[in-house]
Phi, psi and omega in degrees: 000133178288122182261010180231142170243192176214161178212160177262131178230116184055039177080358181251131179276126182235157178288138181234133179296131171255098180272130179225117182287156171260160179242171188234137177237120179294143174244020177254155174286144356280139179287151181219111179251016187290341183260009186299326180299316178292318181295334182259018187278348186103352179292326190256140176297319183196163179244120189259133181244116175291149181233097186226153161266316173243153172262163186270056178234135182292125179305322189292341178258003180277070178221156180303339179297327185250335178209129180288350174296333180293339177283343182258339184220135184285347185204147174274004187244036182273059186274140172252171183288120185297320184295321178295316178297322180295323177297319179295315180294324178302324181286340183259356182233169180220350187242308192287131173294149185243125187233137168283135186221078348236167169259164184242168183258020173259304180293323184250114179300142183299330177294317178294319177299316180299316180290316180298318179297318176298318180300312181292330176296317178291316181297325183266001183058049174087012184263003184274135175243125178272096176275123187235149172214175184273356173106172179225151182299321185298332183262004184231299187301315179298344182254015174083015179260147181286140176247025180268150173052046189290327180285320176299317177297319180297317181298316178296321179299319177299319179298316182294313182300310183291329176295315180295328179281340187261350183225154169242163183090180183298134183236134175248141176208132179235105178238183179283329186248333183228148182218131175241137177225107182054041180277150181228140168218084192266001175298129184286157176291150177291121182052029175077009183242132177289153174301136176295143176256127171248143185237134170272110189218141177227327180276161184304317182293318178294322178295322177297319178294327177298314178297329182281320191245334198269154170259350180204160184216141166221136176281144178298326177225148180229121183239323180219150175299325181296318178295320179299314181296321180296316180292321177297324177296319178298318179299314183292324176296318178297317179301317179297320179298328181266012176072027180252159178282111183295332181283350179277352179272118186283120178276115181238175174192149174255127183240110164291129181231164172234106188248128178167176175280172188297324179297315177300312188293328177300322178284316183301312189283355174260358180289125177302325180293324176291315182295338181295350176299338180300337177296339178270353185266132175290146178302322181296325179288326176292323176299325183299330180257014172087021179234157179255131179286134179302335180264008174101161183295335183270358179296128185265010172063234185301335178289326186264336193290131172236111190306322185282349186261012178242098178296162184306317183299320182289319178298315181295327175295318179296309185292335178294341180265008184246099173290157183303330182298331178297316178295322178296321182288326185279321188237146174303126189221139176137200175290165176308320179294320180292319178295319179298321179297322179290322180290332180302326179298329177286324175298318177298332179275356176125350181299136177233336180232094176271144171237118183256139167234135178269098182284355175297338177297340178288347177279351179153158183297330180294331177278326181291335187301329183253009185301314183299318180293321180293321178296315180299317179297320179294317179301316183289326176292320178297316178300319178297318182296326183261006178071031180250177175237144179247000000 
């Protein structure tokens, strides 16, 4: 997809950023497909589907005392299979690309991923994006799967997937984690093109793999525009080393935000359930914005967190050490105009596909009720600031 348009200014045609937001589709019960017409209208670059067994919410705070959502649902982990849901959505839509955001190469063997991606590519008529990451402890360790050597396993999985898409006939592969012996995946690519791979990457080795294999990138965490630009630079350098066009890799990002007026936000940012998001943040990322993580500098956040292993007392101890200012510093916070101004710095750093979620809704249903409208207003304000159209 072309991410740039042009316009005439004083008779001179100049390049203009074409910013296009991504949208989000829940894969938890209860499912809701009522917005598919709007999601498939052409407004959105892509529709992102999370792929989880567990969600990154502490079990011990899932009670009406901390969130009124607990009165409506017995668990925050009512996840269904993302790939199955995507097949259903593919049949109900015709325009918007569909992306896993992200699936991992631990739970899903790369041969199965290669076949599933081909299947969804045909069902969607070429609209499927295989979003990949190296995985999280919460979706592997509780189910008896190893979480060791995850980047090495991920690299081999990329080799296997792309090998299966590029050849027909018997295929041999000998790796440390995966082995093929006269294996076949002879289903042809849809219109001769492999599904694009997007990679969730933050560390140097993962960023290098993104430059080698990916058509799109999103970092697992985003804290500063400078960090975003630096990581995007590593990806582009890697792409050049592998003889690929670095500008063809789409720079995306997922932004947890807190959108509202100051009176709302004062209540939202004091909610223990909202503050518990810090369990998903790596200690190194908190250091980047000048704060110390209550679980230490070596805490890996979403990679380490297992929801069932944090009793209420421990969660409350962590959140008690998080003043509201930490959330403001870590995530875009404020009115739609204020959040858009903060996001513009990421666009200046190279961002082209932002996906916003209004996490103020986790403070209660009264805040969640307007989340979609607030996100839309923020997206349109951001487009205005950068001279783009949404």
